[in-house]
N, C-alpha and C positions, 0 to 999 in steps of 0.2 A: 741107477734103477735098471732092472732087467728090461730087455726089449718087449717081452710079453706083457708086463705090467703097464709099460708106457702105451702100448697099442690099445690095451683095455681101457685106460683112462681117456684116450682120445675118442674111443667109440662111445663111452658114456657121455662125454661132453657134447658130441654130435647129436646123440639121442635127446639130451636135455634141451639143446638149442632148437631141435625140431619140435619138441613138445610145447615150447613157449609160443603162445598164439601171437600173430602179428598185431601191431598196434591198430586200433580201430581207425577207419577213415573219417568218422564223424564222432569225435570224442565228446561233443556236447550232449549227445543222446546215448545213454548206456542202458543195458538191461539191468534190472534191479537184482543185486546179488542174493537177496534173501526171499523176495516175493516173486514167484514165477508169474509170467504174463503181465509184468509191470515194467515201466521204464523210468529212468531218472533223467530229467531234462535240466541241464545247467544253463542258466540265463544270466545276462548282465543287463540291468534295468536302468533306464533313464526316465525318471518320473516327471510329472507336470508337463507332458507333451500335449499337442493339440488333439491327437488321436492315438489309439493303441494299435501298433503294427510291428511287424518283424522288420528290423533294419538290416541285419546281416546274419546269415547262416552258412558260413563258408566251411568247406571240408578241411579238417585238421585244426579248426579253432576250438578252444576249450569252452567257449560259451556262445550261446545264441544271443545276439544283440536285440533288445526289445525297447520300444518306446511305449510308455504307459500314460494314458490320459487320466492320471489321478495324482494328487500331491502326496509327498512322503510325510503324511501326518496322520497319527492315530490309526495306523494300519490300513489306510485307504489304498495305498499303493500295493501292499501285499494282497489285499482282496481282489484288486483289479488284475494282478499278475495271475492269480489262480483262475479267475474267470476267463481271461483272455487265452491262456494256454489250453484250458478246456474247450473253448470254442474252436481254436485252431486245430486241435487233434480230434475233435468230434467226440469227446468223452463227457460223461455225465458229471454234474457238479460234485456228487458224492465220491467220484473216483479220482478226484484231483486234490492234492494236498501239498502245502509248502512245508518241507522237512528241514530246510537249512537256509540261513541268511535272512532272518526276520528283520534285522536292523542293518543289513548290508545291501549294497547294490548287486552283489553276486549272490544269486539264490539258486536253490535246487528244488525242483518241483517233481513230485511223484505222481505218475499217471498210471492207473490200472486199466487193464483190458486193451492195451495198445502195444504192438511190437515195435522194436527200434526202427525197423525199415519203414513201417507205416508212419511213425512219428517224424522221421527225416523227410519222407515224401510230403507230409502235410505241412511241415515248416517251410520247405522249398516252394511249395505251391502258394502258401500265404505270402512268401517273400516276392514271388513273381507277380502276384496280384497287387502288391503294394508299389510296384514300379521299380524295384531294385533287383532285377533278375540276375545280375552278375553274382550276387551272393557275398560280395565283399563289403567291409565296413566303410562308412563314409570317410573321405580323405581327411586326414588330420589337419588341424588349423596350422597355418604358417606361424612359426615362432620367431620372435625377434632375438637375435643372438647379440649379446652385449660383448664387445671386444674387451680384452683385458687391458689394464692400465699400462703394462709393459709394452704391449704391441703398439699402443697409441703413442707412447713417449719415444720409442725407438724408431718409429717410422719417420722418414724425412718429411719436411714441410712440403705440402702440396702433393705428396704421393698418395694414391688411392689405397684404401684399406684392403687387406687380403680377403676379408669376408664381405666386401661390398659387391653388389651385383654389377655386371658389366653395363656400361653406359649404353643408352639406346643409340641406334645408328643415326648419323647426322642426316637431317632432311634438307634438301635444297631450299635456299631462300626463296620466298614467294616473290615473284616478279609481277606486280600489277600491270595490267594492260595500259598502254598510254591513253590519256583522256581524249575522247572524241569531241570535236567541236559541235556544240548544239546551238540551234537558233535561240536567241533570247526569248524567254517566255513572257508573255504579257501579264504583269502582276495585277491580281484582282484586289480591289480595295477591301480592307477589313471592316466589318460592321462595327461602327463606333470608333474607328481609328482615324488618323489623319489621312489626307488624300494620297500621300506617297507611301503609305505603309503597305508592305508586302505580306505574303503568307506567314513569314517568321515573326511578324510583329506581335508582341505581347503587351497589351495595354495594362495600365495600373488596375488594381482591384477596385471594385465599386465603392467600397468605404473610403478609399483615398480620393477617388474622383468627387464623391459627395463633400468630403472635407475641403477640397480645393475649391470646388464650385461655390461653397458657402451654404448658408442655412436655407436659401430659397430652393435648393434642389435642382438648379439649372445645370445642364450638361457642361462639362469642362472641356476646353480645347487643349489642355496641357497633357503631354504624353512624354515618357522618359526618352531621353536622347534627342529630343527635337524641341528647340526653343522657338517661340513664335517670331516670325519675321517682322522687322521694324520698317521704318520708312524707306531704308535702302533697298529692301527686297520688294517693296511695293505690295506685299501681301499682309494686310492687317492694319489695324488702327495705329496712329503714332504712339500711343501710350501702351502698346502691347508688351514691350520689354519691361516697363515698370510694373505692369500687372503681373507678369510672370515672376519677377523678383519678389513681389509682395506675397504671392501665393506660396512660393517656395519657403519663405521665412515662416509663414503661417504653418506649413506642414512640419517644419523642423521644430517649432516652438511648442505647439499644442500637443497634449497627450490624447491621442485619438481613442485610446482604450479606457479613458476615465469614465467611471460610472456616473450617471446623471444625478444631480443633487435632489434631495428629498423636497417635496413641495412644502410650502409654508403651512405650519400647523401640524405636520406629521410627527408622530412620536419618535424620539431618538432611538437608535439601535441599542439593544441591551449590551452591557459589558460582558466580556467572555466568561467571567466568574460569577455573574449574578444568577439569581434564581430563575429570572425570565429566560436567560440564555440556555440554562440547562433543562428547562421544561420541554424544549423541542424534542429531546431524545427521551420519550416517555417509556420506551420499552427496554432501555439499556441503562446500565450503571455507568455513570461518567466517572472515570478514574483519573486522578492527578498523575502527571507524568513522572513525579518522583517515586511513585509506587510501582513502576514497571517491573522491578526486580523483586518485589515482595512476593514470597511464596503463596500468600493468601490469594493473589490474583489468579494464579494458575489453577487454583482449586475451585473457582467459581464456574460452574458448568450449566446451570439451569436458566440463567439469564445472560443476554449478550453484554459485552463490555465495549466502551468507547473511551479513548484517552483524550484529554484536553487540559487546558489551563483553568483550574478551579480553585477556590479558596479552601475547599475541603478535600480530603483524600478520596472519599467516595461520595458522590452525589446520588442519593437514593430516590429522589423525587424533586418536584418543583420547589418544595419548601423543607426538604430534609437532607442533611449532610452529616457525614461521619468522619471523625479523625481516628487514625490508627496509631496505637502507641504500645510498645512493649515495655514491661517494667525494667528489664535489663538496660534498654536504651535510655529510659527515663532517669535511671540512677547515674548514668554516665553524662547525660546532657539534660539537667533539670530545667534549663531555660527554653528548651525546644517547645514545650507545650504552651508556655506563655506567649511566645512569638506566634505560634499558629492560631491561638485563640484571638489575638489582636487582628490578624488578617481575616478571620472568619466572622468578625463582629458584624451583626446586622444583615448577614446574607441569608440565613435560614431561620425558620420558625422552630423547627425541631433539630437540635444539635446533639449528636451522639458521640460519646468517647468510647471507642472499642479498644479495650485493654487486653493484651495477650500476657497471661501470667506464665513467664518462662523462668522463674527463680523459685527456690524452695521457701525462703523466708520472705513472703510477700505481704505479711499483715501490715507492717508499718507503711509500706508504699501504698497499699490500698486505702488505708485511712487518710493519707495525705491527698490522694486523688479524689476521694469522696468529698472532702472539704472543698477542693477546687471545683468539683462539679456542682456542689450546692451553691457556691458563691457565683459561678459563671452560668448558671441555668443550663447545665448539661445533663444528658441521660447517660449514666455509666453502665456499660456492659462488660462483664468479665468472661474471658474464654481461656481455656487451658490448652488449646491446640490450634494450629492453623486451619484445620478442617472445621472446627467449631466456629472460628471467625468467619469463614466463607459461608457457612450455613446461616449465620445471623444476617449477613448482608443479603443473601438470596431471599430470606424470608421477609425482610423489610421491603425489598423491591417487589416481591410477588403480592404482598397485601397492600400495596400503595393505594389502589382504587377499590378495595373491598369495603363494604359497609361495616359500621361498628358492630352490628349484630353478629357478624361472622367471628369477630375477635372475642366477643363475650361468650363464655361457656354456657352450656345449657343449664338453666336453674330448675331444679326439681321442686315441686310444690308439696308433695306429700311428706308426712312427718318421718316415716321410716327411711326414706331416701336421704333426707337432710341429716338425720341422725347417723346414717351409714357414712355419708360424706365427711362428717365431723370426726367420728371415732376411728375411721380407717386411716386418719393422718398419724395416729400413734403406730409406731413400728411394731409389726407382728400381729396387729388386729385385722381380721378379715371380716367379710360379710356375715359368715356364720356366727362369729363371736358377737357381732352387733345384735343379731336376732336373739341370741342367748341372753345378752345383758338386758335387752329391752323387755323380754318376757320375764326376767327375774326381778328387775327393779321397777319397771313400768314407765320411767321417765328419765330424761337426760339429767335433771337436777338430782334425782336419787343416785344415778351412777356417779356423778361428781362428788357427792357427799359420802359415798361408800368407802369403807376402810379396805386395806389390802387383804385382810382375812375374808371379808365378805365377797370381794371380787374373786379371790382364788377359789372359793367354794363353788363357783359356777362351773358347770361341766364344760370342758375344753379350754378353760382359762387357768393356766398354771400360775405358780408364784411369780415367775419372771414377768409374764405378760401382765399380771395384776399390778406389779410394782411399776411397770411402765405407764399404765393407765392412771394410777394414783399420782405419780410424779408429774405427769403431763399437765395436770390442773393445779399443781402447787409449786413447781419450780419456777424461778424467775426467768424471763425471756433473755435477759442480758446478764452476763456474769458481772460480779462486783468490780473486778479489775478492769474489764472493758468499759464499764460505765465511768470510772474515774478518768480513763484516758480520753474518752469522747468528750467529757465535760471540761477538760483542762483548757 
């Protein structure tokens, strides 16, 4: 290459290098490349803090560290970032917008009407006001370095690890001062204790003293570690030793925590599984311990639960108990229901069998359980999900003390209302259709005797709806096949 061309290339490189602007001293705040008079503030956010403040705004850092007093949930942290940056830079709410990092901790906020120098000065002023005037980020947490397996195996036994911190300097052994002779202190007698007992004496508890003294409640002279003196000591009666031995044997033999016996004529305590025992928990459903892992138990929310030993699976009141059974389990263990019914005999006036239908072909099993309930005086309830079973139990418990009028539906007395209640049981028939039929035929008897053609001629009653009304009063309630099976 000729020398002239080489010199020209060096001159162009020097010119290009001079044209490149130096890197900014505060890259976290930059002038907006497209919008004049606006800045871009790059921040790194730590949400869910106690207060919103600037943590670090160091020169040369790519982001300004912020703590935001809002959780990262449903845009709350983003809204607080925009509001806090606007407050720090003194900008209006409409001049601040989040342009990047909506779902990231590193975000970019656009602020209009503020120069980069003003933004940097405001951030540093807020940083100084928050107590971190140095501008540096908080020191990183100390990390625990796990040594490799090779370094641990190759190290000689007893040798310190290479990454272990140096041991602390040895401290000289503590040399206690020699004990100084002190004049013997005169011991003060302890209230209620023997004559020679000092300040460290601890007498027996009051309940033990009463047990030793006897039923008359006289104060006892027996204390631990001191036996009464006999005739040799000259302090006490001649039979003091024998009295001491008798009281010690009494203390060792009797159960001092035994509850007092019931007076004569008092009613006996109820058994754990009886109706009287379960009536005490009037606000809670008493659940048998074997039903702890039943998913139905975890779905009961409106009433409290208590676990105990009961003959029923769920005690719903003083005289109401329920057994839980799934058809799938009944087919595997048909003897289970018979055993539970024997243990539940005579415990409750209202006995409920709550059956979970968890198989597709359940008809034969339901017929068998229906016969069992009729023979054993049980109320059969069928549910097709665990949630439905839980709702049944909650309803039974919630209406335990309700009057019967609440359970009985409201009975209408006028003719049209009762006619509406009867005819709307047919699928597809609404109140408007009932008014049409009543005005056309005049009475319920005439509607029952009408033909399909007469019913279909009424306005709003088509052929399909007329056929349903006609068959509702003429089709048998039980199919012929089902009737044969039930009568066998």
